C-alpha positions as CSV (number, residue, x, y, z in Angstrom):
1,M,0.1,0.0,-0.2
2,R,2.8,2.3,0.8
3,F,4.5,1.7,-2.7
4,K,1.2,2.3,-4.4
5,G,0.6,5.6,-2.6
6,M,4.3,6.7,-3.7
7,A,3.7,5.6,-7.1
8,I,0.5,7.8,-7.3
9,A,2.1,10.9,-5.7
10,L,5.2,10.5,-8.1
11,L,2.9,10.3,-11.2
12,G,1.3,13.1,-10.1
13,A,4.3,15.2,-9.8
14,V,5.2,13.9,-13.2
15,L,2.0,15.1,-14.7
16,L,2.0,18.5,-13.0
17,A,5.5,19.1,-13.8
18,G,4.4,18.6,-17.6
19,C,1.5,21.0,-17.3
20,N,3.6,24.2,-16.3
21,Y,2.1,24.2,-12.7
22,K,3.8,26.5,-9.9
23,T,3.1,25.6,-6.2
24,L,2.5,28.5,-4.1
25,P,3.3,29.2,-0.5
26,D,0.4,29.1,2.0
27,P,-0.9,32.6,3.1
28,A,0.2,33.9,6.6
29,L,-2.3,33.0,9.4
30,S,-3.3,34.8,12.6
31,A,-3.3,32.8,15.9
32,K,-7.0,32.4,15.7
33,D,-6.9,31.2,12.2
34,A,-4.2,28.5,13.2
35,E,-6.0,27.5,16.2
36,W,-9.2,26.9,14.6
37,M,-8.1,25.4,11.4
38,A,-6.3,23.1,13.4
39,L,-9.5,21.7,14.7
40,V,-10.9,21.0,11.5
41,P,-10.7,17.4,10.2
42,A,-7.3,16.8,8.2
43,F,-7.7,15.5,4.8
44,D,-5.4,15.3,1.9
45,V,-7.4,16.5,-1.1
46,G,-4.7,15.1,-3.5
47,L,-2.4,16.8,-5.9
48,E,-5.0,17.6,-8.5
49,H,-7.0,20.0,-6.1
50,Q,-4.4,21.8,-4.3
51,R,-3.4,25.5,-5.0
52,Y,-1.1,26.1,-8.0
53,E,-0.3,29.0,-10.6
54,V,-1.2,27.6,-14.0
55,D,-1.6,29.4,-17.5
56,D,-4.9,30.9,-17.7
57,P,-7.5,28.9,-19.2
58,T,-10.3,31.6,-18.9
59,G,-9.0,34.6,-21.2
60,E,-10.7,36.7,-18.8
61,A,-9.3,40.2,-17.3
62,P,-6.9,40.1,-14.3
63,G,-8.6,40.1,-11.1
64,T,-11.5,38.1,-12.1
65,I,-12.6,34.9,-10.4
66,I,-13.9,32.0,-12.5
67,V,-15.6,29.1,-11.2
68,D,-15.7,26.1,-13.4
69,T,-18.5,24.0,-11.7
70,K,-18.0,21.0,-14.1
71,A,-14.5,20.4,-13.4
72,N,-14.7,21.8,-9.7
73,F,-12.0,24.4,-10.1
74,L,-11.9,28.0,-9.2
75,Y,-9.5,30.5,-11.1
76,F,-8.3,33.8,-9.8
77,V,-6.7,35.6,-12.8
78,L,-3.5,37.0,-12.7
79,P,-1.5,39.4,-14.9
80,N,0.5,38.0,-17.9
81,R,-1.8,35.1,-18.7
82,K,-1.5,33.2,-15.5
83,A,-4.1,32.4,-12.9
84,I,-4.4,30.6,-9.7
85,R,-6.0,27.6,-9.5
86,Y,-7.9,26.0,-6.6
87,G,-9.9,22.7,-6.2
88,V,-13.4,23.6,-5.0
89,A,-16.6,21.7,-4.3
90,T,-19.6,23.0,-6.0
91,G,-23.4,22.6,-6.2
92,A,-25.1,19.3,-6.7
93,E,-26.9,19.4,-9.8
94,A,-30.4,20.2,-8.5
95,Y,-28.9,23.1,-6.5
96,G,-26.1,24.7,-8.8
97,W,-26.1,28.2,-9.6
98,T,-24.4,29.9,-12.8
99,G,-24.1,33.6,-13.6
100,T,-22.2,36.8,-13.1
101,A,-21.9,38.3,-9.7
102,T,-19.9,40.7,-7.7
103,V,-18.4,40.5,-4.2
104,K,-20.0,43.0,-2.0
105,R,-19.2,41.6,1.3
106,K,-16.3,39.8,2.8
107,A,-16.2,38.2,6.3
108,E,-13.6,36.3,8.4
109,W,-14.9,33.2,10.3
110,P,-18.4,34.3,9.3
111,R,-21.8,33.5,10.9
112,W,-23.9,31.1,9.3
113,M,-27.8,31.3,9.0
114,P,-29.4,28.4,7.2
115,P,-31.4,29.6,4.0
116,A,-35.0,28.8,3.7
117,D,-34.7,26.3,1.0
118,M,-32.0,24.4,3.0
119,L,-34.6,24.4,6.2
120,A,-37.3,23.1,3.7
121,R,-35.1,20.0,3.1
122,W,-33.6,19.6,6.2
123,P,-36.0,20.5,9.2
124,H,-33.2,19.3,11.8
125,L,-31.6,22.7,11.2
126,K,-34.5,24.7,12.4
127,P,-33.2,25.1,16.0
128,T,-30.0,26.6,14.4
129,A,-32.0,29.2,12.6
130,A,-34.3,29.9,15.4
131,A,-31.1,30.7,17.6
132,G,-30.0,33.2,15.0
133,G,-27.5,31.1,13.4
134,L,-24.1,29.5,14.2
135,N,-21.3,31.5,15.3
136,G,-18.0,31.3,13.4
137,G,-15.7,28.4,14.2
138,P,-14.2,25.4,13.3
139,D,-17.7,23.7,13.6
140,N,-19.3,26.2,11.0
141,P,-19.8,25.0,7.6
142,L,-18.7,28.3,6.1
143,G,-15.1,27.8,7.3
144,A,-12.3,30.5,7.7
145,R,-13.5,33.0,5.3
146,A,-16.5,34.0,3.1
147,L,-17.1,35.9,-0.1
148,Y,-20.7,37.2,-0.5
149,L,-22.2,37.2,-4.3
150,Y,-24.5,39.9,-5.3
151,E,-26.2,40.2,-8.7
152,G,-28.1,43.2,-9.8
153,G,-27.4,44.7,-6.3
154,K,-28.9,41.8,-4.7
155,D,-27.7,38.9,-2.5
156,T,-27.6,35.8,-4.4
157,L,-27.5,33.9,-1.1
158,Y,-24.6,32.2,-2.7
159,R,-21.0,32.3,-1.2
160,I,-17.8,31.4,-1.9
161,H,-16.4,30.0,1.3
162,G,-14.1,27.9,3.3
163,T,-15.4,24.3,4.8
164,N,-15.3,22.1,7.8
165,E,-15.8,19.0,5.2
166,P,-12.4,19.2,3.2
167,D,-13.1,15.5,2.1
168,K,-15.8,17.0,-0.3
169,I,-13.5,19.1,-2.1
170,G,-13.3,18.1,-6.0
171,H,-16.9,16.9,-5.9
172,S,-20.3,18.6,-6.6
173,V,-22.2,18.1,-3.4
174,S,-23.1,21.8,-1.9
175,S,-26.4,23.4,-2.0
176,G,-25.1,25.9,-4.6
177,C,-22.2,27.4,-2.5
178,I,-18.5,27.2,-3.8
179,R,-16.4,25.6,-1.1
180,M,-13.0,25.6,-0.7
181,R,-10.3,24.5,1.5
182,N,-9.8,27.0,4.5
183,I,-6.1,27.6,3.8
184,D,-7.2,28.4,0.2
185,I,-10.1,30.8,1.0
186,V,-7.9,32.6,3.2
187,D,-5.5,32.9,0.2
188,L,-8.2,34.0,-2.2
189,Y,-9.7,36.3,0.4
190,N,-6.6,38.3,1.0
191,R,-6.2,38.6,-3.0
192,T,-9.9,39.6,-3.9
193,P,-11.1,43.3,-3.2
194,M,-14.7,44.2,-2.9
195,N,-16.4,44.6,-6.3
196,T,-14.4,41.6,-7.8
197,K,-16.1,40.2,-10.7
198,V,-17.0,36.4,-10.4
199,I,-18.1,34.3,-13.1
200,V,-19.8,30.9,-12.2
201,R,-20.2,28.6,-15.3
């Protein structure tokens, strides 16, 4: 088993090296970030869904965020035809959302309030809503950071956010939001100013 794992890791490294991928350092973390993120279950998402600088496949302007819901990747476009690619979890087929939005709010360790459609599907969340939501922390499904997406001046109720379920990265499992590893949402949050354009397709 150990040999098989090493062989898979080596093959992944060879494939990445051939595709002009560049690994990037982790962002600096506050003491609270480090403490709370250490309490989230550890999970190795694998080489494919880690954070890399890549050749930009989107053709969008620098500073734009593009979410590829079919491949479960998010791109932050850089100058010089480069982009940062992150592995994400996206909406299950029945709950996915596509469109163009703008980041109008940002929050660190945000409070989570289950939306009405989620309460209808999962009544066990009604006590959480009745209590005014769930405070930010390692048990909160929004994770370390959230970017709030608005369309036409209205809150879409969709977010790009961290997660306390890193094992879901790379899958289409959410209620429409875009989930990222906590270390990756911190990195993206630091790069994303207000009014950033977000394209989800």
